[in-house]
C-alpha positions as CSV (number, residue, x, y, z in Angstrom):
1,M,-6.6,-18.1,8.8
2,I,-6.6,-14.5,11.3
3,V,-3.1,-14.3,10.7
4,T,-3.4,-14.4,6.7
5,A,-6.4,-12.0,7.3
6,S,-4.4,-9.7,9.4
7,I,-1.4,-9.9,6.7
8,Y,-3.7,-8.9,4.0
9,A,-5.4,-6.2,5.6
10,L,-2.1,-5.1,6.6
11,L,-0.7,-4.8,3.2
12,V,-3.6,-3.5,1.6
13,L,-3.7,-0.7,4.2
14,I,0.5,-0.2,3.8
15,W,-0.6,0.2,-0.4
16,A,-3.3,2.4,-0.2
17,A,-1.2,4.7,2.3
18,T,1.8,4.9,0.4
19,P,1.0,7.2,-2.2
20,L,-0.4,9.7,0.4
21,A,3.1,9.3,2.3
22,I,5.0,10.1,-0.8
23,V,2.9,13.6,-1.6
24,W,3.7,14.0,2.1
25,S,7.5,13.1,1.7
26,V,7.9,15.7,-1.3
27,A,6.2,18.6,-0.3
28,E,9.0,20.3,1.3
29,V,11.7,17.9,-0.1
30,H,13.1,17.4,-3.6
31,P,11.6,14.1,-4.8
32,M,15.0,12.8,-5.8
33,W,16.6,13.7,-2.6
34,V,13.5,11.9,-0.7
35,L,14.4,8.8,-3.0
36,I,18.0,8.5,-2.5
37,I,17.7,8.8,1.5
38,R,15.1,6.1,1.3
39,Y,16.5,3.6,-0.7
40,F,19.8,3.7,1.5
41,G,17.7,3.6,5.0
42,A,15.8,0.6,3.5
43,S,19.1,-1.0,2.4
44,V,20.5,-1.1,5.9
45,I,17.1,-1.9,7.3
46,A,17.0,-4.7,4.6
47,L,20.5,-6.0,5.2
48,F,20.1,-6.3,9.2
49,L,16.9,-7.8,8.9
50,L,18.8,-10.5,6.2
51,G,21.1,-11.0,8.8
52,L,18.5,-11.8,11.6
53,M,17.1,-14.4,9.2
54,R,20.3,-15.7,7.9
55,D,19.4,-15.8,4.9
56,P,22.5,-15.7,1.9
57,L,23.3,-12.9,-0.4
58,P,24.9,-14.0,-3.2
59,F,26.8,-12.2,-5.8
60,D,26.8,-14.8,-8.6
61,R,25.7,-13.3,-12.1
62,V,22.4,-14.6,-11.9
63,S,21.7,-13.4,-9.0
64,M,22.8,-9.9,-9.8
65,Q,21.0,-9.8,-13.3
66,S,17.6,-10.6,-10.8
67,Y,18.7,-7.9,-8.5
68,V,19.0,-5.4,-11.7
69,A,16.0,-6.8,-12.7
70,G,13.9,-5.9,-9.1
71,S,15.2,-2.6,-9.4
72,L,13.6,-1.7,-12.4
73,N,10.7,-2.1,-10.0
74,L,12.0,0.3,-7.2
75,I,14.3,3.1,-8.9
76,G,12.6,2.5,-12.2
77,A,9.2,2.9,-10.9
78,Q,9.0,4.7,-7.7
79,L,11.4,7.5,-9.7
80,F,8.6,8.4,-11.8
81,I,6.2,8.3,-8.7
82,Y,7.6,10.6,-6.8
83,L,8.0,13.1,-9.8
84,A,4.0,12.3,-10.5
85,A,3.3,13.0,-6.8
86,N,4.2,17.1,-7.8
87,Y,1.2,16.8,-10.5
88,L,-1.8,14.5,-8.6
89,T,-3.4,13.9,-5.6
90,S,-2.4,10.7,-4.0
91,G,-5.9,9.1,-4.5
92,L,-5.5,9.6,-8.1
93,M,-2.0,7.9,-8.4
94,A,-3.2,5.1,-6.4
95,L,-6.4,5.2,-8.8
96,I,-4.0,5.2,-11.8
97,F,-1.7,2.3,-10.6
98,G,-4.6,0.2,-10.2
99,F,-4.4,-0.4,-13.7
100,S,-1.1,-2.0,-13.7
101,P,-2.6,-5.5,-13.9
102,L,-4.7,-4.8,-16.8
103,I,-1.3,-3.2,-18.7
104,A,0.3,-6.6,-17.5
105,G,-2.3,-8.7,-19.2
106,L,-2.3,-6.5,-22.4
107,I,1.5,-6.7,-22.8
108,G,1.0,-10.5,-21.8
109,H,-1.7,-11.0,-24.9
110,V,0.0,-8.7,-27.4
111,I,3.9,-8.8,-26.9
112,L,5.1,-12.0,-24.9
113,R,2.1,-14.3,-25.9
114,T,1.8,-15.7,-22.5
115,H,-1.4,-15.9,-22.2
116,K,-4.9,-14.9,-24.0
117,L,-7.3,-12.4,-23.1
118,I,-11.1,-13.2,-23.1
119,G,-13.5,-11.1,-23.9
120,L,-14.8,-9.8,-21.1
121,Q,-11.2,-8.8,-20.1
122,W,-11.0,-6.7,-23.1
123,L,-14.5,-5.0,-22.0
124,G,-13.4,-4.7,-18.5
125,M,-10.2,-3.3,-19.6
126,A,-12.6,-0.9,-22.0
127,V,-14.9,0.1,-19.0
128,A,-12.1,1.1,-17.2
129,V,-10.7,3.4,-19.4
130,S,-13.7,5.5,-19.8
131,G,-14.0,5.7,-16.0
132,L,-11.0,6.9,-15.9
133,S,-11.5,9.8,-18.6
134,F,-14.7,10.6,-16.5
135,V,-11.9,11.0,-13.7
136,F,-9.8,13.6,-16.2
137,I,-13.3,15.6,-17.4
138,D,-13.3,18.2,-14.3
139,S,-9.3,18.5,-14.0
140,A,-9.3,21.1,-11.9
141,D,-11.5,20.1,-9.2
142,S,-9.6,16.7,-9.2
143,K,-6.0,18.2,-9.9
144,V,-5.2,15.8,-12.9
145,N,-2.2,17.0,-14.8
146,P,-1.7,15.2,-18.0
147,W,2.4,15.0,-17.3
148,G,1.6,13.1,-13.8
149,V,-0.5,10.8,-15.7
150,V,2.3,10.0,-18.0
151,L,4.8,9.7,-15.4
152,M,2.3,7.3,-14.0
153,I,2.4,5.1,-17.3
154,I,5.7,5.2,-17.2
155,S,6.2,3.9,-13.8
156,M,3.6,1.3,-14.3
157,V,5.6,-0.2,-17.3
158,S,8.4,0.0,-15.3
159,Y,6.9,-1.9,-13.1
160,I,5.6,-4.8,-15.2
161,S,8.6,-4.7,-16.9
162,S,10.7,-5.8,-13.7
163,I,8.0,-8.5,-12.8
164,F,8.6,-10.1,-15.9
165,W,12.1,-9.9,-16.6
166,V,12.5,-11.4,-12.7
167,K,10.3,-14.3,-13.5
168,Q,12.3,-14.9,-16.8
169,I,15.2,-14.8,-15.1
170,N,14.4,-16.8,-12.4
171,A,17.1,-16.7,-9.7
172,P,17.1,-19.2,-7.5
173,L,16.9,-16.6,-4.4
174,K,15.0,-16.0,-1.1
175,P,12.2,-13.3,-1.3
176,M,14.5,-11.1,1.4
177,S,17.6,-11.4,-0.6
178,Q,15.8,-10.5,-3.6
179,A,14.5,-7.7,-2.0
180,T,18.0,-6.8,-0.2
181,G,20.0,-7.1,-3.2
182,S,17.4,-4.9,-5.4
183,L,17.3,-2.2,-3.0
184,I,21.0,-2.2,-3.0
185,V,21.2,-2.0,-6.5
186,S,18.4,0.9,-6.3
187,A,20.3,2.7,-3.8
188,L,23.5,2.7,-5.8
189,A,22.0,3.7,-8.9
190,S,20.1,6.6,-7.2
191,L,23.8,8.4,-6.6
192,I,23.8,9.1,-10.9
193,L,20.9,11.6,-9.4
194,I,23.0,13.6,-7.1
195,P,25.0,16.0,-9.5
196,F,21.5,16.8,-11.2
197,I,19.7,17.6,-7.5
198,W,22.8,19.0,-5.2
199,P,21.6,22.5,-5.3
200,H,18.1,21.3,-4.0
201,F,19.8,19.6,-0.8
202,P,17.9,19.7,2.1
203,T,19.1,22.3,4.8
204,Q,16.8,22.3,7.6
205,M,14.4,19.7,8.8
206,P,10.8,19.2,7.2
207,S,7.7,19.1,9.1
208,S,5.9,16.8,11.3
209,N,4.2,14.7,7.9
210,A,6.8,15.3,5.5
211,L,9.0,13.0,8.3
212,I,6.3,10.6,8.7
213,G,5.6,10.3,4.8
214,F,9.3,9.5,4.6
215,L,10.1,7.4,7.4
216,F,6.3,5.1,6.1
217,T,7.8,4.7,2.9
218,M,11.3,3.6,4.0
219,I,10.0,1.1,6.5
220,L,6.7,-0.1,5.6
221,S,6.4,0.2,2.0
222,S,10.2,-0.5,1.2
223,I,10.4,-3.3,3.8
224,V,7.0,-4.5,5.6
225,A,5.0,-4.1,2.4
226,M,7.4,-6.3,0.5
227,L,7.5,-9.1,3.3
228,C,4.0,-9.1,4.0
229,Y,3.5,-9.7,-0.2
230,F,6.1,-12.4,-0.6
231,W,4.4,-14.4,2.5
232,L,0.6,-13.9,1.1
233,I,1.8,-15.2,-2.5
234,K,3.1,-18.4,-0.8
235,R,-0.3,-19.4,1.2
236,L,-3.0,-17.3,-1.3
237,A,-3.9,-18.0,-4.9
238,A,-3.1,-15.0,-7.0
239,S,-7.0,-14.3,-7.9
240,T,-6.9,-13.4,-3.9
241,V,-4.0,-11.0,-3.9
242,S,-5.4,-9.3,-6.9
243,L,-8.4,-8.2,-5.0
244,S,-6.5,-5.7,-3.3
245,N,-6.3,-3.7,-7.3
246,V,-10.1,-2.9,-6.0
247,V,-9.5,-2.1,-2.4
248,T,-6.2,-0.2,-2.5
249,P,-7.5,2.9,-4.5
250,V,-10.8,3.2,-2.7
251,I,-9.0,3.5,0.5
252,A,-6.3,5.6,-0.7
253,L,-9.0,8.1,-2.1
254,I,-10.6,8.0,1.2
255,L,-7.4,8.9,2.8
256,G,-6.3,11.8,0.6
257,A,-9.4,13.5,1.3
258,T,-9.5,12.9,4.8
259,L,-5.9,13.2,6.0
260,N,-4.7,15.5,3.1
261,H,-7.7,17.4,2.1
262,E,-8.0,16.4,-1.2
263,H,-10.7,17.6,-3.1
264,I,-12.6,14.5,-5.6
265,S,-15.2,16.2,-8.0
266,S,-18.4,14.0,-8.7
267,N,-17.1,13.4,-12.2
268,A,-14.1,11.9,-10.2
269,V,-16.4,10.0,-7.9
270,A,-18.5,8.6,-10.8
271,G,-15.6,8.0,-13.0
272,I,-13.7,5.8,-10.1
273,A,-17.2,3.8,-9.7
274,V,-16.7,3.0,-13.4
275,V,-12.8,2.0,-13.0
276,M,-13.4,0.0,-10.3
277,L,-16.1,-2.0,-12.2
278,G,-13.7,-2.4,-14.9
279,I,-11.2,-3.9,-13.0
280,V,-13.7,-6.2,-11.6
281,M,-14.8,-7.2,-15.3
282,Y,-11.3,-8.2,-15.7
283,F,-10.8,-10.5,-13.1
284,W,-14.2,-11.9,-13.0
285,R,-13.3,-14.9,-14.7
286,E,-10.0,-15.8,-12.6
287,W,-12.6,-15.2,-9.3
288,R,-15.1,-17.0,-10.2
289,A,-12.9,-20.2,-11.3
290,Q,-11.3,-19.5,-8.0
291,Y,-14.2,-19.2,-6.0
292,F,-17.3,-20.2,-7.3
293,S,-16.4,-23.4,-8.2
294,K,-16.0,-24.4,-4.9
295,L,-19.7,-23.9,-3.7
């Protein structure tokens, strides 16, 4: 139990610190160059780990489809997150991305019709959205840019679509094989960006903060967090893992304010509290069924 709790805490901390690491890494280097180097570096590390674990990396048709589907979560979602880093603070990026389970539920209800949302979940969504509007009230102090919000929404849709697509393909792949294949596809796909960003090729060594952010996203966010996530999914209920959607944005906001001197206005603080309440309301039925039924 101690091992599971430690891995869970590590995953939450990595997810919470990743937006700040992205903001640091793109402060001096073009975001797309950071993304390209990150995925090629992460692919090399993943291949090395795959060899140590002696997991296969099949290239049959179904596996390749699953790699492409998984890459939509990487090169698809992450591309827009890196672009949004120029417009939003790391804390607000984490807060907005915390809406991803709510958006996934909405897509499952309205489009895929895989499950139905109850009244409390609809109310939780409305409360969370209203809370986000409080954050937007004082855009000057909170550094809320509409373009950043749009980019984060596109990123969320890419992330959620990837999850549904991988699940629909249902390839018989081990987690490390799936992740490695998706990283390789993402790295190769990122090469398409080079002709457009060649004039912005980095010519000097970035600052220590930028290097820390870059190495953090390449090693911890791309590799360690992925292994922690798949390890926990096999051992914990989905409702337990989903608790991170409440905890992660709060920690991210604290890290941004402490380490990056990001200012959060009083309106934003109030809005964040309302957003967290909305997310708790959305997951309440699932958590109650999981935990309170055992009491």
